KEVEXLUM-74831 format. One record per residue (C-alpha): chain; z, y, x. Coordinates in steps of 0.1 Angstrom, whole numbers, plus 5000, padded with zeros to 4 digits. Layout:
# KEVEXLUM-74831
A, Z, Y, X
...
//
This chain:
# KEVEXLUM-74831
A, 5000, 5000, 5000
A, 4990, 5034, 5014
A, 4985, 5070, 5003
A, 4950, 5082, 4999
A, 4934, 5117, 4994
A, 4934, 5112, 4956
A, 4971, 5105, 4953
A, 4991, 5132, 4934
A, 5023, 5112, 4928
A, 5044, 5086, 4946
A, 5029, 5054, 4958
A, 5032, 5023, 4936
A, 5065, 5006, 4942
A, 5068, 4972, 4959
A, 5106, 4969, 4957
A, 5132, 4973, 4929
A, 5148, 5002, 4947
A, 5115, 5021, 4948
A, 5111, 5014, 4911
A, 5144, 5030, 4905
A, 5135, 5060, 4927
A, 5103, 5066, 4907
A, 5122, 5063, 4874
A, 5147, 5089, 4886
A, 5119, 5112, 4898
A, 5103, 5110, 4864
A, 5136, 5115, 4846
A, 5144, 5146, 4867
A, 5109, 5160, 4864
A, 5111, 5158, 4826
A, 5144, 5177, 4825
A, 5129, 5204, 4848
A, 5098, 5207, 4826
A, 5120, 5212, 4795
A, 5140, 5239, 4813
A, 5108, 5256, 4825
A, 5093, 5256, 4789
A, 5125, 5269, 4774
A, 5130, 5297, 4799
A, 5094, 5307, 4797
A, 5096, 5308, 4759
A, 5127, 5330, 4760
A, 5111, 5354, 4785
A, 5080, 5358, 4764
A, 5100, 5365, 4733
A, 5120, 5392, 4753
A, 5087, 5408, 4764
A, 5074, 5411, 4729
A, 5107, 5418, 4710
A, 5108, 5455, 4699
A, 5144, 5453, 4685
A, 5173, 5465, 4707
A, 5210, 5469, 4702
A, 5221, 5501, 4720
A, 5258, 5493, 4713
A, 5258, 5458, 4729
A, 5282, 5457, 4759
A, 5289, 5419, 4761
A, 5279, 5387, 4744
A, 5306, 5361, 4749
A, 5289, 5335, 4726
A, 5256, 5335, 4745
A, 5274, 5335, 4779
A, 5294, 5304, 4768
A, 5262, 5287, 4757
A, 5243, 5294, 4789
A, 5272, 5282, 4810
A, 5278, 5249, 4790
A, 5241, 5239, 4787
A, 5234, 5239, 4824
A, 5266, 5220, 4831
A, 5255, 5193, 4806
A, 5221, 5192, 4821
A, 5235, 5187, 4856
A, 5255, 5158, 4844
A, 5224, 5141, 4831
A, 5209, 5145, 4866
A, 5240, 5137, 4886
A, 5250, 5104, 4870
A, 5217, 5086, 4876
A, 5215, 5101, 4911
A, 5250, 5088, 4921
A, 5242, 5054, 4907
A, 5210, 5052, 4927
A, 5227, 5065, 4958
A, 5252, 5036, 4957
A, 5224, 5011, 4950
A, 5205, 5022, 4980
A, 5235, 5017, 5003
A, 5244, 4983, 4989
A, 5235, 4953, 5012
A, 5241, 4920, 4994
A, 5238, 4888, 5015
A, 5206, 4894, 5034
A, 5185, 4863, 5042
A, 5167, 4878, 5072
A, 5176, 4905, 5096
A, 5149, 4926, 5114
A, 5157, 4950, 5142
A, 5133, 4980, 5147
A, 5136, 5001, 5178
A, 5117, 5034, 5181
A, 5100, 5043, 5214
A, 5077, 5071, 5226
A, 5054, 5063, 5209
A, 5055, 5028, 5194
A, 5079, 5005, 5176
A, 5093, 4972, 5189
A, 5107, 4945, 5166
A, 5132, 4917, 5170
A, 5139, 4890, 5145
A, 5176, 4886, 5151
A, 5178, 4852, 5133
A, 5153, 4835, 5156
A, 5153, 4829, 5193
A, 5126, 4847, 5214
A, 5111, 4865, 5185
A, 5103, 4901, 5196
A, 5072, 4921, 5201
A, 5058, 4957, 5204
A, 5037, 4973, 5177
A, 5011, 4999, 5189
A, 4986, 5018, 5168
A, 4951, 5006, 5172
A, 4929, 5034, 5186
A, 4900, 5045, 5164
A, 4874, 5033, 5188
A, 4889, 4998, 5187
A, 4893, 4995, 5150
A, 4875, 4967, 5131
A, 4853, 4977, 5102
A, 4880, 4970, 5076
A, 4908, 4987, 5096
A, 4927, 5018, 5086
A, 4924, 5048, 5109
A, 4957, 5060, 5124
A, 4976, 5034, 5103
A, 4968, 5000, 5116
A, 4987, 4983, 5144
A, 4980, 4955, 5168
A, 5011, 4934, 5158
A, 5020, 4936, 5121
A, 5056, 4930, 5110
A, 5056, 4899, 5089
A, 5083, 4896, 5062
A, 5087, 4871, 5033
A, 5084, 4883, 4998
A, 5111, 4878, 4972
A, 5137, 4878, 4999
A, 5166, 4902, 5007
A, 5158, 4917, 5041
A, 5182, 4938, 5062
A, 5167, 4962, 5088
A, 5187, 4974, 5118
A, 5172, 5006, 5132
A, 5177, 5023, 5165
A, 5158, 5042, 5192
A, 5154, 5039, 5229
A, 5147, 5075, 5238
A, 5146, 5103, 5212
A, 5151, 5106, 5174
A, 5126, 5086, 5153
A, 5126, 5077, 5116
A, 5115, 5043, 5102
A, 5098, 5050, 5069
A, 5079, 5028, 5044
A, 5073, 5048, 5012
A, 5062, 5018, 4990
A, 5095, 5001, 4997
A, 5116, 5032, 4992
A, 5128, 5030, 5029
A, 5135, 5060, 5052
A, 5161, 5056, 5078
A, 5168, 5075, 5111
A, 5164, 5058, 5144
A, 5190, 5074, 5166
A, 5196, 5066, 5203
A, 5229, 5048, 5208
A, 5234, 5042, 5171
A, 5226, 5013, 5149
A, 5217, 5023, 5113
A, 5210, 4997, 5087
A, 5192, 4995, 5054
A, 5178, 4968, 5031
A, 5150, 4960, 5007
A, 5135, 4933, 4986
A, 5097, 4930, 4986
A, 5086, 4918, 4952
A, 5049, 4913, 4958
A, 5026, 4903, 4987
A, 5004, 4929, 5005
A, 5002, 4954, 5033
A, 5026, 4983, 5033
A, 5021, 5012, 5056
A, 5045, 5038, 5070
A, 5049, 5063, 5098
A, 5076, 5078, 5119
A, 5091, 5107, 5099
A, 5110, 5125, 5126
A, 5092, 5147, 5150
A, 5096, 5128, 5183
A, 5070, 5143, 5207
A, 5033, 5147, 5214
A, 5023, 5114, 5198
A, 5046, 5115, 5169
A, 5017, 5111, 5145
A, 5004, 5079, 5163
A, 5032, 5054, 5158
A, 5026, 5038, 5124
A, 5044, 5010, 5107
A, 5027, 4981, 5090
A, 5046, 4954, 5070
A, 5027, 4924, 5058
A, 5045, 4907, 5029
A, 5037, 4869, 5027
A, 5051, 4839, 5009
A, 5081, 4822, 5025
A, 5062, 4791, 5035
A, 5036, 4811, 5054
A, 5063, 4832, 5070
A, 5080, 4800, 5083
A, 5047, 4788, 5097
A, 5042, 4822, 5114
A, 5077, 4819, 5129
A, 5069, 4784, 5143
A, 5036, 4796, 5158
A, 5052, 4826, 5176
A, 5085, 4811, 5187
//
């Protein structure tokens, strides 16, 4: 899954957490649209209203209304937001652990559950791309992960700040030197999911993409056997 020139909204989700993020985005956008329409309508009526009250000094009723209504509106935004925040941080019995380490300017991966399973992942230069490759997004070694499996990702960096980001999975986590951050996701369909470093990390910041290939568990086990 990747963004193209015609995309106006978020990418289609490939994980339950990303589905929830999209639902929350649409929920909040609907509230903002209603507020915009209401305020616009009130402003237009004020512009064309010829009646005035020259003795008006204060209006406690309207002040109470425009204090209580925004407070209620914020509650409708805050409660789903807090629920989603805790869901994103919850890591429940991961089946596989992947370690991603950011370098200038490539990613290296380690499969912590398997012996001798680590590799570097470099962007394929444009002049070496196959005909069906994606410019500035494809890599020489894709990160294979099984679908319908809870995956934990440990993220760090070897030199400067990076950020490991895969929009279709709802994942964006900082890679900080000397610190091990963790996140998790559950890929619910097969496919290719593209991401990029989202923290400015130097001259080739734009040229260290991330590619996750989601495959059935049986194929993943065969891949592990071939590469161990």
